[in-house]
mmCIF file of the N, C-alpha and C atoms, coordinates in Angstrom:
data_MODEL
# 
_entry.id   MODEL 
# 
loop_
_atom_site.group_PDB 
_atom_site.id 
_atom_site.type_symbol 
_atom_site.label_atom_id 
_atom_site.label_alt_id 
_atom_site.label_comp_id 
_atom_site.label_asym_id 
_atom_site.label_entity_id 
_atom_site.label_seq_id 
_atom_site.pdbx_PDB_ins_code 
_atom_site.Cartn_x 
_atom_site.Cartn_y 
_atom_site.Cartn_z 
_atom_site.occupancy 
_atom_site.B_iso_or_equiv 
_atom_site.pdbx_formal_charge 
_atom_site.auth_seq_id 
_atom_site.auth_comp_id 
_atom_site.auth_asym_id 
_atom_site.auth_atom_id 
_atom_site.pdbx_PDB_model_num 
ATOM 1   N N  . MET A 1 1  ? -4.434 9.844   30.036 1.00 0.00 ? 1  MET A N  1 
ATOM 2   C CA . MET A 1 1  ? -3.606 8.804   30.642 1.00 0.00 ? 1  MET A CA 1 
ATOM 3   C C  . MET A 1 1  ? -3.110 7.863   29.556 1.00 0.00 ? 1  MET A C  1 
ATOM 4   N N  . THR A 1 2  ? -1.857 7.517   29.614 1.00 0.00 ? 2  THR A N  1 
ATOM 5   C CA . THR A 1 2  ? -1.236 6.657   28.622 1.00 0.00 ? 2  THR A CA 1 
ATOM 6   C C  . THR A 1 2  ? -1.395 5.193   29.025 1.00 0.00 ? 2  THR A C  1 
ATOM 7   N N  . ASN A 1 3  ? -1.686 4.349   28.048 1.00 0.00 ? 3  ASN A N  1 
ATOM 8   C CA . ASN A 1 3  ? -1.769 2.915   28.323 1.00 0.00 ? 3  ASN A CA 1 
ATOM 9   C C  . ASN A 1 3  ? -0.373 2.364   28.553 1.00 0.00 ? 3  ASN A C  1 
ATOM 10  N N  . LYS A 1 4  ? -0.250 1.560   29.585 1.00 0.00 ? 4  LYS A N  1 
ATOM 11  C CA . LYS A 1 4  ? 1.028  0.939   29.924 1.00 0.00 ? 4  LYS A CA 1 
ATOM 12  C C  . LYS A 1 4  ? 0.933  -0.567  29.708 1.00 0.00 ? 4  LYS A C  1 
ATOM 13  N N  . ILE A 1 5  ? 2.027  -1.154  29.285 1.00 0.00 ? 5  ILE A N  1 
ATOM 14  C CA . ILE A 1 5  ? 2.093  -2.606  29.098 1.00 0.00 ? 5  ILE A CA 1 
ATOM 15  C C  . ILE A 1 5  ? 3.344  -3.116  29.807 1.00 0.00 ? 5  ILE A C  1 
ATOM 16  N N  . ASN A 1 6  ? 3.347  -4.398  30.083 1.00 0.00 ? 6  ASN A N  1 
ATOM 17  C CA . ASN A 1 6  ? 4.460  -5.041  30.766 1.00 0.00 ? 6  ASN A CA 1 
ATOM 18  C C  . ASN A 1 6  ? 5.586  -5.315  29.778 1.00 0.00 ? 6  ASN A C  1 
ATOM 19  N N  . GLY A 1 7  ? 6.812  -5.165  30.216 1.00 0.00 ? 7  GLY A N  1 
ATOM 20  C CA . GLY A 1 7  ? 7.979  -5.391  29.375 1.00 0.00 ? 7  GLY A CA 1 
ATOM 21  C C  . GLY A 1 7  ? 8.081  -6.793  28.809 1.00 0.00 ? 7  GLY A C  1 
ATOM 22  N N  . THR A 1 8  ? 7.444  -7.769  29.451 1.00 0.00 ? 8  THR A N  1 
ATOM 23  C CA . THR A 1 8  ? 7.513  -9.142  28.925 1.00 0.00 ? 8  THR A CA 1 
ATOM 24  C C  . THR A 1 8  ? 6.861  -9.250  27.553 1.00 0.00 ? 8  THR A C  1 
ATOM 25  N N  . LEU A 1 9  ? 5.869  -8.407  27.274 1.00 0.00 ? 9  LEU A N  1 
ATOM 26  C CA . LEU A 1 9  ? 5.228  -8.433  25.961 1.00 0.00 ? 9  LEU A CA 1 
ATOM 27  C C  . LEU A 1 9  ? 6.196  -7.975  24.880 1.00 0.00 ? 9  LEU A C  1 
ATOM 28  N N  . ILE A 1 10 ? 6.968  -6.958  25.187 1.00 0.00 ? 10 ILE A N  1 
ATOM 29  C CA . ILE A 1 10 ? 7.971  -6.481  24.233 1.00 0.00 ? 10 ILE A CA 1 
ATOM 30  C C  . ILE A 1 10 ? 9.084  -7.510  24.107 1.00 0.00 ? 10 ILE A C  1 
ATOM 31  N N  . ARG A 1 11 ? 9.505  -8.053  25.229 1.00 0.00 ? 11 ARG A N  1 
ATOM 32  C CA . ARG A 1 11 ? 10.581 -9.053  25.216 1.00 0.00 ? 11 ARG A CA 1 
ATOM 33  C C  . ARG A 1 11 ? 10.223 -10.247 24.325 1.00 0.00 ? 11 ARG A C  1 
ATOM 34  N N  . ALA A 1 12 ? 8.971  -10.701 24.357 1.00 0.00 ? 12 ALA A N  1 
ATOM 35  C CA . ALA A 1 12 ? 8.549  -11.837 23.528 1.00 0.00 ? 12 ALA A CA 1 
ATOM 36  C C  . ALA A 1 12 ? 8.769  -11.536 22.046 1.00 0.00 ? 12 ALA A C  1 
ATOM 37  N N  . ARG A 1 13 ? 8.494  -10.310 21.638 1.00 0.00 ? 13 ARG A N  1 
ATOM 38  C CA . ARG A 1 13 ? 8.685  -9.937  20.240 1.00 0.00 ? 13 ARG A CA 1 
ATOM 39  C C  . ARG A 1 13 ? 10.159 -9.856  19.875 1.00 0.00 ? 13 ARG A C  1 
ATOM 40  N N  . LEU A 1 14 ? 10.958 -9.309  20.778 1.00 0.00 ? 14 LEU A N  1 
ATOM 41  C CA . LEU A 1 14 ? 12.397 -9.239  20.525 1.00 0.00 ? 14 LEU A CA 1 
ATOM 42  C C  . LEU A 1 14 ? 13.003 -10.635 20.431 1.00 0.00 ? 14 LEU A C  1 
ATOM 43  N N  . GLU A 1 15 ? 12.533 -11.543 21.264 1.00 0.00 ? 15 GLU A N  1 
ATOM 44  C CA . GLU A 1 15 ? 13.027 -12.921 21.208 1.00 0.00 ? 15 GLU A CA 1 
ATOM 45  C C  . GLU A 1 15 ? 12.632 -13.582 19.895 1.00 0.00 ? 15 GLU A C  1 
ATOM 46  N N  . TRP A 1 16 ? 11.420 -13.288 19.399 1.00 0.00 ? 16 TRP A N  1 
ATOM 47  C CA . TRP A 1 16 ? 11.009 -13.836 18.105 1.00 0.00 ? 16 TRP A CA 1 
ATOM 48  C C  . TRP A 1 16 ? 11.966 -13.358 17.020 1.00 0.00 ? 16 TRP A C  1 
ATOM 49  N N  . VAL A 1 17 ? 12.291 -12.070 17.021 1.00 0.00 ? 17 VAL A N  1 
ATOM 50  C CA . VAL A 1 17 ? 13.219 -11.535 16.016 1.00 0.00 ? 17 VAL A CA 1 
ATOM 51  C C  . VAL A 1 17 ? 14.562 -12.239 16.127 1.00 0.00 ? 17 VAL A C  1 
ATOM 52  N N  . ARG A 1 18 ? 15.064 -12.378 17.327 1.00 0.00 ? 18 ARG A N  1 
ATOM 53  C CA . ARG A 1 18 ? 16.371 -13.021 17.513 1.00 0.00 ? 18 ARG A CA 1 
ATOM 54  C C  . ARG A 1 18 ? 16.344 -14.484 17.084 1.00 0.00 ? 18 ARG A C  1 
ATOM 55  N N  . ASP A 1 19 ? 15.225 -15.175 17.309 1.00 0.00 ? 19 ASP A N  1 
ATOM 56  C CA . ASP A 1 19 ? 15.114 -16.591 16.940 1.00 0.00 ? 19 ASP A CA 1 
ATOM 57  C C  . ASP A 1 19 ? 14.831 -16.783 15.451 1.00 0.00 ? 19 ASP A C  1 
ATOM 58  N N  . TYR A 1 20 ? 14.038 -15.891 14.871 1.00 0.00 ? 20 TYR A N  1 
ATOM 59  C CA . TYR A 1 20 ? 13.577 -16.065 13.487 1.00 0.00 ? 20 TYR A CA 1 
ATOM 60  C C  . TYR A 1 20 ? 14.559 -15.487 12.474 1.00 0.00 ? 20 TYR A C  1 
ATOM 61  N N  . ALA A 1 21 ? 15.096 -14.325 12.767 1.00 0.00 ? 21 ALA A N  1 
ATOM 62  C CA . ALA A 1 21 ? 15.863 -13.563 11.788 1.00 0.00 ? 21 ALA A CA 1 
ATOM 63  C C  . ALA A 1 21 ? 17.332 -13.960 11.769 1.00 0.00 ? 21 ALA A C  1 
ATOM 64  N N  . SER A 1 22 ? 17.940 -13.699 10.622 1.00 0.00 ? 22 SER A N  1 
ATOM 65  C CA . SER A 1 22 ? 19.388 -13.847 10.541 1.00 0.00 ? 22 SER A CA 1 
ATOM 66  C C  . SER A 1 22 ? 20.017 -12.702 11.330 1.00 0.00 ? 22 SER A C  1 
ATOM 67  N N  . ARG A 1 23 ? 21.297 -12.774 11.538 1.00 0.00 ? 23 ARG A N  1 
ATOM 68  C CA . ARG A 1 23 ? 21.996 -11.713 12.265 1.00 0.00 ? 23 ARG A CA 1 
ATOM 69  C C  . ARG A 1 23 ? 21.811 -10.373 11.556 1.00 0.00 ? 23 ARG A C  1 
ATOM 70  N N  . GLU A 1 24 ? 21.953 -10.385 10.247 1.00 0.00 ? 24 GLU A N  1 
ATOM 71  C CA . GLU A 1 24 ? 21.809 -9.155  9.459  1.00 0.00 ? 24 GLU A CA 1 
ATOM 72  C C  . GLU A 1 24 ? 20.389 -8.606  9.551  1.00 0.00 ? 24 GLU A C  1 
ATOM 73  N N  . GLU A 1 25 ? 19.391 -9.488  9.507  1.00 0.00 ? 25 GLU A N  1 
ATOM 74  C CA . GLU A 1 25 ? 17.995 -9.050  9.622  1.00 0.00 ? 25 GLU A CA 1 
ATOM 75  C C  . GLU A 1 25 ? 17.707 -8.481  11.007 1.00 0.00 ? 25 GLU A C  1 
ATOM 76  N N  . ALA A 1 26 ? 18.281 -9.098  12.033 1.00 0.00 ? 26 ALA A N  1 
ATOM 77  C CA . ALA A 1 26 ? 18.083 -8.595  13.398 1.00 0.00 ? 26 ALA A CA 1 
ATOM 78  C C  . ALA A 1 26 ? 18.693 -7.209  13.543 1.00 0.00 ? 26 ALA A C  1 
ATOM 79  N N  . ILE A 1 27 ? 19.869 -7.002  12.974 1.00 0.00 ? 27 ILE A N  1 
ATOM 80  C CA . ILE A 1 27 ? 20.495 -5.686  13.005 1.00 0.00 ? 27 ILE A CA 1 
ATOM 81  C C  . ILE A 1 27 ? 19.615 -4.686  12.257 1.00 0.00 ? 27 ILE A C  1 
ATOM 82  N N  . GLU A 1 28 ? 19.117 -5.074  11.097 1.00 0.00 ? 28 GLU A N  1 
ATOM 83  C CA . GLU A 1 28 ? 18.235 -4.201  10.313 1.00 0.00 ? 28 GLU A CA 1 
ATOM 84  C C  . GLU A 1 28 ? 16.976 -3.847  11.107 1.00 0.00 ? 28 GLU A C  1 
ATOM 85  N N  . PHE A 1 29 ? 16.427 -4.828  11.823 1.00 0.00 ? 29 PHE A N  1 
ATOM 86  C CA . PHE A 1 29 ? 15.245 -4.594  12.649 1.00 0.00 ? 29 PHE A CA 1 
ATOM 87  C C  . PHE A 1 29 ? 15.536 -3.526  13.707 1.00 0.00 ? 29 PHE A C  1 
ATOM 88  N N  . PHE A 1 30 ? 16.605 -3.709  14.451 1.00 0.00 ? 30 PHE A N  1 
ATOM 89  C CA . PHE A 1 30 ? 16.914 -2.755  15.522 1.00 0.00 ? 30 PHE A CA 1 
ATOM 90  C C  . PHE A 1 30 ? 17.230 -1.371  14.964 1.00 0.00 ? 30 PHE A C  1 
ATOM 91  N N  . GLU A 1 31 ? 17.889 -1.309  13.815 1.00 0.00 ? 31 GLU A N  1 
ATOM 92  C CA . GLU A 1 31 ? 18.175 -0.017  13.195 1.00 0.00 ? 31 GLU A CA 1 
ATOM 93  C C  . GLU A 1 31 ? 16.906 0.649   12.666 1.00 0.00 ? 31 GLU A C  1 
ATOM 94  N N  . ALA A 1 32 ? 15.890 -0.138  12.309 1.00 0.00 ? 32 ALA A N  1 
ATOM 95  C CA . ALA A 1 32 ? 14.642 0.404   11.768 1.00 0.00 ? 32 ALA A CA 1 
ATOM 96  C C  . ALA A 1 32 ? 13.717 0.958   12.852 1.00 0.00 ? 32 ALA A C  1 
ATOM 97  N N  . LEU A 1 33 ? 13.942 0.570   14.093 1.00 0.00 ? 33 LEU A N  1 
ATOM 98  C CA . LEU A 1 33 ? 13.116 1.090   15.178 1.00 0.00 ? 33 LEU A CA 1 
ATOM 99  C C  . LEU A 1 33 ? 13.363 2.583   15.365 1.00 0.00 ? 33 LEU A C  1 
ATOM 100 N N  . PRO A 1 34 ? 12.328 3.327   15.728 1.00 0.00 ? 34 PRO A N  1 
ATOM 101 C CA . PRO A 1 34 ? 12.558 4.737   16.079 1.00 0.00 ? 34 PRO A CA 1 
ATOM 102 C C  . PRO A 1 34 ? 13.604 4.824   17.194 1.00 0.00 ? 34 PRO A C  1 
ATOM 103 N N  . ALA A 1 35 ? 14.417 5.872   17.163 1.00 0.00 ? 35 ALA A N  1 
ATOM 104 C CA . ALA A 1 35 ? 15.534 6.004   18.113 1.00 0.00 ? 35 ALA A CA 1 
ATOM 105 C C  . ALA A 1 35 ? 15.093 5.862   19.566 1.00 0.00 ? 35 ALA A C  1 
ATOM 106 N N  . GLU A 1 36 ? 13.991 6.480   19.944 1.00 0.00 ? 36 GLU A N  1 
ATOM 107 C CA . GLU A 1 36 ? 13.518 6.400   21.327 1.00 0.00 ? 36 GLU A CA 1 
ATOM 108 C C  . GLU A 1 36 ? 13.148 4.961   21.703 1.00 0.00 ? 36 GLU A C  1 
ATOM 109 N N  . VAL A 1 37 ? 12.508 4.265   20.798 1.00 0.00 ? 37 VAL A N  1 
ATOM 110 C CA . VAL A 1 37 ? 12.113 2.872   21.044 1.00 0.00 ? 37 VAL A CA 1 
ATOM 111 C C  . VAL A 1 37 ? 13.356 1.996   21.120 1.00 0.00 ? 37 VAL A C  1 
ATOM 112 N N  . ARG A 1 38 ? 14.298 2.207   20.209 1.00 0.00 ? 38 ARG A N  1 
ATOM 113 C CA . ARG A 1 38 ? 15.546 1.430   20.223 1.00 0.00 ? 38 ARG A CA 1 
ATOM 114 C C  . ARG A 1 38 ? 16.257 1.596   21.558 1.00 0.00 ? 38 ARG A C  1 
ATOM 115 N N  . CYS A 1 39 ? 16.270 2.798   22.093 1.00 0.00 ? 39 CYS A N  1 
ATOM 116 C CA . CYS A 1 39 ? 16.892 3.055   23.392 1.00 0.00 ? 39 CYS A CA 1 
ATOM 117 C C  . CYS A 1 39 ? 16.151 2.296   24.494 1.00 0.00 ? 39 CYS A C  1 
ATOM 118 N N  . GLN A 1 40 ? 14.814 2.341   24.469 1.00 0.00 ? 40 GLN A N  1 
ATOM 119 C CA . GLN A 1 40 ? 14.025 1.649   25.492 1.00 0.00 ? 40 GLN A CA 1 
ATOM 120 C C  . GLN A 1 40 ? 14.261 0.145   25.451 1.00 0.00 ? 40 GLN A C  1 
ATOM 121 N N  . VAL A 1 41 ? 14.230 -0.451  24.256 1.00 0.00 ? 41 VAL A N  1 
ATOM 122 C CA . VAL A 1 41 ? 14.345 -1.909  24.191 1.00 0.00 ? 41 VAL A CA 1 
ATOM 123 C C  . VAL A 1 41 ? 15.774 -2.382  24.442 1.00 0.00 ? 41 VAL A C  1 
ATOM 124 N N  . SER A 1 42 ? 16.751 -1.493  24.280 1.00 0.00 ? 42 SER A N  1 
ATOM 125 C CA . SER A 1 42 ? 18.129 -1.898  24.570 1.00 0.00 ? 42 SER A CA 1 
ATOM 126 C C  . SER A 1 42 ? 18.356 -2.067  26.070 1.00 0.00 ? 42 SER A C  1 
ATOM 127 N N  . MET A 1 43 ? 17.489 -1.429  26.870 1.00 0.00 ? 43 MET A N  1 
ATOM 128 C CA . MET A 1 43 ? 17.602 -1.519  28.327 1.00 0.00 ? 43 MET A CA 1 
ATOM 129 C C  . MET A 1 43 ? 16.315 -2.091  28.926 1.00 0.00 ? 43 MET A C  1 
ATOM 130 N N  . LEU A 1 44 ? 15.644 -2.935  28.200 1.00 0.00 ? 44 LEU A N  1 
ATOM 131 C CA . LEU A 1 44 ? 14.337 -3.462  28.582 1.00 0.00 ? 44 LEU A CA 1 
ATOM 132 C C  . LEU A 1 44 ? 14.399 -4.257  29.887 1.00 0.00 ? 44 LEU A C  1 
ATOM 133 N N  . LEU A 1 45 ? 13.474 -3.946  30.768 1.00 0.00 ? 45 LEU A N  1 
ATOM 134 C CA . LEU A 1 45 ? 13.302 -4.709  32.007 1.00 0.00 ? 45 LEU A CA 1 
ATOM 135 C C  . LEU A 1 45 ? 11.935 -5.380  31.922 1.00 0.00 ? 45 LEU A C  1 
ATOM 136 N N  . PRO A 1 46 ? 11.887 -6.708  31.910 1.00 0.00 ? 46 PRO A N  1 
ATOM 137 C CA . PRO A 1 46 ? 10.613 -7.403  31.740 1.00 0.00 ? 46 PRO A CA 1 
ATOM 138 C C  . PRO A 1 46 ? 9.540  -7.008  32.751 1.00 0.00 ? 46 PRO A C  1 
ATOM 139 N N  . ALA A 1 47 ? 9.913  -6.717  33.974 1.00 0.00 ? 47 ALA A N  1 
ATOM 140 C CA . ALA A 1 47 ? 8.917  -6.396  35.005 1.00 0.00 ? 47 ALA A CA 1 
ATOM 141 C C  . ALA A 1 47 ? 8.480  -4.937  34.978 1.00 0.00 ? 47 ALA A C  1 
ATOM 142 N N  . ALA A 1 48 ? 9.146  -4.122  34.188 1.00 0.00 ? 48 ALA A N  1 
ATOM 143 C CA . ALA A 1 48 ? 8.813  -2.693  34.129 1.00 0.00 ? 48 ALA A CA 1 
ATOM 144 C C  . ALA A 1 48 ? 7.613  -2.450  33.218 1.00 0.00 ? 48 ALA A C  1 
ATOM 145 N N  . SER A 1 49 ? 7.011  -1.281  33.374 1.00 0.00 ? 49 SER A N  1 
ATOM 146 C CA . SER A 1 49 ? 5.893  -0.873  32.528 1.00 0.00 ? 49 SER A CA 1 
ATOM 147 C C  . SER A 1 49 ? 6.404  0.074   31.450 1.00 0.00 ? 49 SER A C  1 
ATOM 148 N N  . TYR A 1 50 ? 5.863  -0.103  30.247 1.00 0.00 ? 50 TYR A N  1 
ATOM 149 C CA . TYR A 1 50 ? 6.252  0.723   29.112 1.00 0.00 ? 50 TYR A CA 1 
ATOM 150 C C  . TYR A 1 50 ? 5.008  1.255   28.435 1.00 0.00 ? 50 TYR A C  1 
ATOM 151 N N  . ASP A 1 51 ? 5.175  2.363   27.742 1.00 0.00 ? 51 ASP A N  1 
ATOM 152 C CA . ASP A 1 51 ? 4.092  2.935   26.976 1.00 0.00 ? 51 ASP A CA 1 
ATOM 153 C C  . ASP A 1 51 ? 3.667  1.937   25.897 1.00 0.00 ? 51 ASP A C  1 
ATOM 154 N N  . ALA A 1 52 ? 2.374  1.807   25.696 1.00 0.00 ? 52 ALA A N  1 
ATOM 155 C CA . ALA A 1 52 ? 1.859  0.878   24.684 1.00 0.00 ? 52 ALA A CA 1 
ATOM 156 C C  . ALA A 1 52 ? 2.375  1.229   23.291 1.00 0.00 ? 52 ALA A C  1 
ATOM 157 N N  . GLY A 1 53 ? 2.739  2.481   23.073 1.00 0.00 ? 53 GLY A N  1 
ATOM 158 C CA . GLY A 1 53 ? 3.293  2.887   21.786 1.00 0.00 ? 53 GLY A CA 1 
ATOM 159 C C  . GLY A 1 53 ? 4.605  2.196   21.468 1.00 0.00 ? 53 GLY A C  1 
ATOM 160 N N  . THR A 1 54 ? 5.347  1.830   22.501 1.00 0.00 ? 54 THR A N  1 
ATOM 161 C CA . THR A 1 54 ? 6.602  1.098   22.294 1.00 0.00 ? 54 THR A CA 1 
ATOM 162 C C  . THR A 1 54 ? 6.307  -0.265  21.688 1.00 0.00 ? 54 THR A C  1 
ATOM 163 N N  . LEU A 1 55 ? 5.335  -0.963  22.247 1.00 0.00 ? 55 LEU A N  1 
ATOM 164 C CA . LEU A 1 55 ? 4.931  -2.262  21.716 1.00 0.00 ? 55 LEU A CA 1 
ATOM 165 C C  . LEU A 1 55 ? 4.419  -2.113  20.290 1.00 0.00 ? 55 LEU A C  1 
ATOM 166 N N  . GLU A 1 56 ? 3.629  -1.093  20.047 1.00 0.00 ? 56 GLU A N  1 
ATOM 167 C CA . GLU A 1 56 ? 3.082  -0.859  18.713 1.00 0.00 ? 56 GLU A CA 1 
ATOM 168 C C  . GLU A 1 56 ? 4.200  -0.610  17.697 1.00 0.00 ? 56 GLU A C  1 
ATOM 169 N N  . ALA A 1 57 ? 5.207  0.171   18.072 1.00 0.00 ? 57 ALA A N  1 
ATOM 170 C CA . ALA A 1 57 ? 6.323  0.445   17.169 1.00 0.00 ? 57 ALA A CA 1 
ATOM 171 C C  . ALA A 1 57 ? 7.112  -0.825  16.863 1.00 0.00 ? 57 ALA A C  1 
ATOM 172 N N  . VAL A 1 58 ? 7.316  -1.656  17.875 1.00 0.00 ? 58 VAL A N  1 
ATOM 173 C CA . VAL A 1 58 ? 8.020  -2.927  17.666 1.00 0.00 ? 58 VAL A CA 1 
ATOM 174 C C  . VAL A 1 58 ? 7.213  -3.814  16.728 1.00 0.00 ? 58 VAL A C  1 
ATOM 175 N N  . ASP A 1 59 ? 5.902  -3.929  16.974 1.00 0.00 ? 59 ASP A N  1 
ATOM 176 C CA . ASP A 1 59 ? 5.041  -4.754  16.117 1.00 0.00 ? 59 ASP A CA 1 
ATOM 177 C C  . ASP A 1 59 ? 5.048  -4.252  14.678 1.00 0.00 ? 59 ASP A C  1 
ATOM 178 N N  . GLN A 1 60 ? 4.927  -2.952  14.492 1.00 0.00 ? 60 GLN A N  1 
ATOM 179 C CA . GLN A 1 60 ? 4.904  -2.385  13.142 1.00 0.00 ? 60 GLN A CA 1 
ATOM 180 C C  . GLN A 1 60 ? 6.216  -2.640  12.412 1.00 0.00 ? 60 GLN A C  1 
ATOM 181 N N  . THR A 1 61 ? 7.313  -2.554  13.117 1.00 0.00 ? 61 THR A N  1 
ATOM 182 C CA . THR A 1 61 ? 8.618  -2.796  12.500 1.00 0.00 ? 61 THR A CA 1 
ATOM 183 C C  . THR A 1 61 ? 8.771  -4.262  12.124 1.00 0.00 ? 61 THR A C  1 
ATOM 184 N N  . ILE A 1 62 ? 8.298  -5.156  12.969 1.00 0.00 ? 62 ILE A N  1 
ATOM 185 C CA . ILE A 1 62 ? 8.343  -6.588  12.643 1.00 0.00 ? 62 ILE A CA 1 
ATOM 186 C C  . ILE A 1 62 ? 7.548  -6.855  11.373 1.00 0.00 ? 62 ILE A C  1 
ATOM 187 N N  . VAL A 1 63 ? 6.339  -6.342  11.302 1.00 0.00 ? 63 VAL A N  1 
ATOM 188 C CA . VAL A 1 63 ? 5.491  -6.576  10.130 1.00 0.00 ? 63 VAL A CA 1 
ATOM 189 C C  . VAL A 1 63 ? 6.123  -5.955  8.881  1.00 0.00 ? 63 VAL A C  1 
ATOM 190 N N  . ALA A 1 64 ? 6.667  -4.751  9.014  1.00 0.00 ? 64 ALA A N  1 
ATOM 191 C CA . ALA A 1 64 ? 7.274  -4.079  7.862  1.00 0.00 ? 64 ALA A CA 1 
ATOM 192 C C  . ALA A 1 64 ? 8.468  -4.855  7.308  1.00 0.00 ? 64 ALA A C  1 
ATOM 193 N N  . LEU A 1 65 ? 9.264  -5.439  8.186  1.00 0.00 ? 65 LEU A N  1 
ATOM 194 C CA . LEU A 1 65 ? 10.473 -6.127  7.732  1.00 0.00 ? 65 LEU A CA 1 
ATOM 195 C C  . LEU A 1 65 ? 10.276 -7.598  7.398  1.00 0.00 ? 65 LEU A C  1 
ATOM 196 N N  . PHE A 1 66 ? 9.317  -8.260  8.070  1.00 0.00 ? 66 PHE A N  1 
ATOM 197 C CA . PHE A 1 66 ? 9.184  -9.698  7.897  1.00 0.00 ? 66 PHE A CA 1 
ATOM 198 C C  . PHE A 1 66 ? 7.876  -10.108 7.226  1.00 0.00 ? 66 PHE A C  1 
ATOM 199 N N  . GLY A 1 67 ? 7.077  -9.132  6.805  1.00 0.00 ? 67 GLY A N  1 
ATOM 200 C CA . GLY A 1 67 ? 5.875  -9.390  6.031  1.00 0.00 ? 67 GLY A CA 1 
ATOM 201 C C  . GLY A 1 67 ? 4.894  -10.322 6.717  1.00 0.00 ? 67 GLY A C  1 
ATOM 202 N N  . ALA A 1 68 ? 4.385  -11.279 5.946  1.00 0.00 ? 68 ALA A N  1 
ATOM 203 C CA . ALA A 1 68 ? 3.356  -12.196 6.444  1.00 0.00 ? 68 ALA A CA 1 
ATOM 204 C C  . ALA A 1 68 ? 3.859  -13.012 7.636  1.00 0.00 ? 68 ALA A C  1 
ATOM 205 N N  . ASP A 1 69 ? 5.112  -13.428 7.609  1.00 0.00 ? 69 ASP A N  1 
ATOM 206 C CA . ASP A 1 69 ? 5.671  -14.182 8.740  1.00 0.00 ? 69 ASP A CA 1 
ATOM 207 C C  . ASP A 1 69 ? 5.680  -13.317 10.002 1.00 0.00 ? 69 ASP A C  1 
ATOM 208 N N  . GLY A 1 70 ? 6.033  -12.067 9.837  1.00 0.00 ? 70 GLY A N  1 
ATOM 209 C CA . GLY A 1 70 ? 6.042  -11.148 10.967 1.00 0.00 ? 70 GLY A CA 1 
ATOM 210 C C  . GLY A 1 70 ? 4.655  -10.886 11.495 1.00 0.00 ? 70 GLY A C  1 
ATOM 211 N N  . ARG A 1 71 ? 3.692  -10.700 10.587 1.00 0.00 ? 71 ARG A N  1 
ATOM 212 C CA . ARG A 1 71 ? 2.308  -10.475 11.009 1.00 0.00 ? 71 ARG A CA 1 
ATOM 213 C C  . ARG A 1 71 ? 1.792  -11.691 11.772 1.00 0.00 ? 71 ARG A C  1 
ATOM 214 N N  . ALA A 1 72 ? 2.059  -12.882 11.275 1.00 0.00 ? 72 ALA A N  1 
ATOM 215 C CA . ALA A 1 72 ? 1.618  -14.098 11.956 1.00 0.00 ? 72 ALA A CA 1 
ATOM 216 C C  . ALA A 1 72 ? 2.261  -14.199 13.338 1.00 0.00 ? 72 ALA A C  1 
ATOM 217 N N  . ALA A 1 73 ? 3.534  -13.847 13.432 1.00 0.00 ? 73 ALA A N  1 
ATOM 218 C CA . ALA A 1 73 ? 4.216  -13.903 14.721 1.00 0.00 ? 73 ALA A CA 1 
ATOM 219 C C  . ALA A 1 73 ? 3.603  -12.917 15.695 1.00 0.00 ? 73 ALA A C  1 
ATOM 220 N N  . VAL A 1 74 ? 3.380  -11.693 15.260 1.00 0.00 ? 74 VAL A N  1 
ATOM 221 C CA . VAL A 1 74 ? 2.797  -10.664 16.132 1.00 0.00 ? 74 VAL A CA 1 
ATOM 222 C C  . VAL A 1 74 ? 1.425  -11.090 16.607 1.00 0.00 ? 74 VAL A C  1 
ATOM 223 N N  . GLU A 1 75 ? 0.626  -11.658 15.703 1.00 0.00 ? 75 GLU A N  1 
ATOM 224 C CA . GLU A 1 75 ? -0.726 -12.086 16.069 1.00 0.00 ? 75 GLU A CA 1 
ATOM 225 C C  . GLU A 1 75 ? -0.715 -13.282 17.011 1.00 0.00 ? 75 GLU A C  1 
ATOM 226 N N  . SER A 1 76 ? 0.338  -14.090 16.984 1.00 0.00 ? 76 SER A N  1 
ATOM 227 C CA . SER A 1 76 ? 0.383  -15.279 17.833 1.00 0.00 ? 76 SER A CA 1 
ATOM 228 C C  . SER A 1 76 ? 0.963  -14.985 19.226 1.00 0.00 ? 76 SER A C  1 
ATOM 229 N N  . LEU A 1 77 ? 1.639  -13.852 19.375 1.00 0.00 ? 77 LEU A N  1 
ATOM 230 C CA . LEU A 1 77 ? 2.243  -13.504 20.660 1.00 0.00 ? 77 LEU A CA 1 
ATOM 231 C C  . LEU A 1 77 ? 1.213  -12.844 21.555 1.00 0.00 ? 77 LEU A C  1 
ATOM 232 N N  . PRO A 1 78 ? 1.407  -12.914 22.876 1.00 0.00 ? 78 PRO A N  1 
ATOM 233 C CA . PRO A 1 78 ? 0.445  -12.309 23.808 1.00 0.00 ? 78 PRO A CA 1 
ATOM 234 C C  . PRO A 1 78 ? 0.338  -10.803 23.598 1.00 0.00 ? 78 PRO A C  1 
ATOM 235 N N  . LEU A 1 79 ? -0.838 -10.293 23.909 1.00 0.00 ? 79 LEU A N  1 
ATOM 236 C CA . LEU A 1 79 ? -1.059 -8.852  23.824 1.00 0.00 ? 79 LEU A CA 1 
ATOM 237 C C  . LEU A 1 79 ? -1.407 -8.296  25.175 1.00 0.00 ? 79 LEU A C  1 
# 
């Protein structure tokens, strides 16, 4: 059985990217996401359930692109 998470958890991370990053960095972030994840988050519904791997991919991409600031943001957001 796959772990499911609520879309609001993913949305919080996407909002952090939009608030923290420049336009170019936000574009780079979305382009760096795996294609399947990018498709899911482009049509994200906060009340829907998503595979926990989607959240993990978003978190990993944030940390990879934003370093310590990204790690701190991921750790401060709800899980």
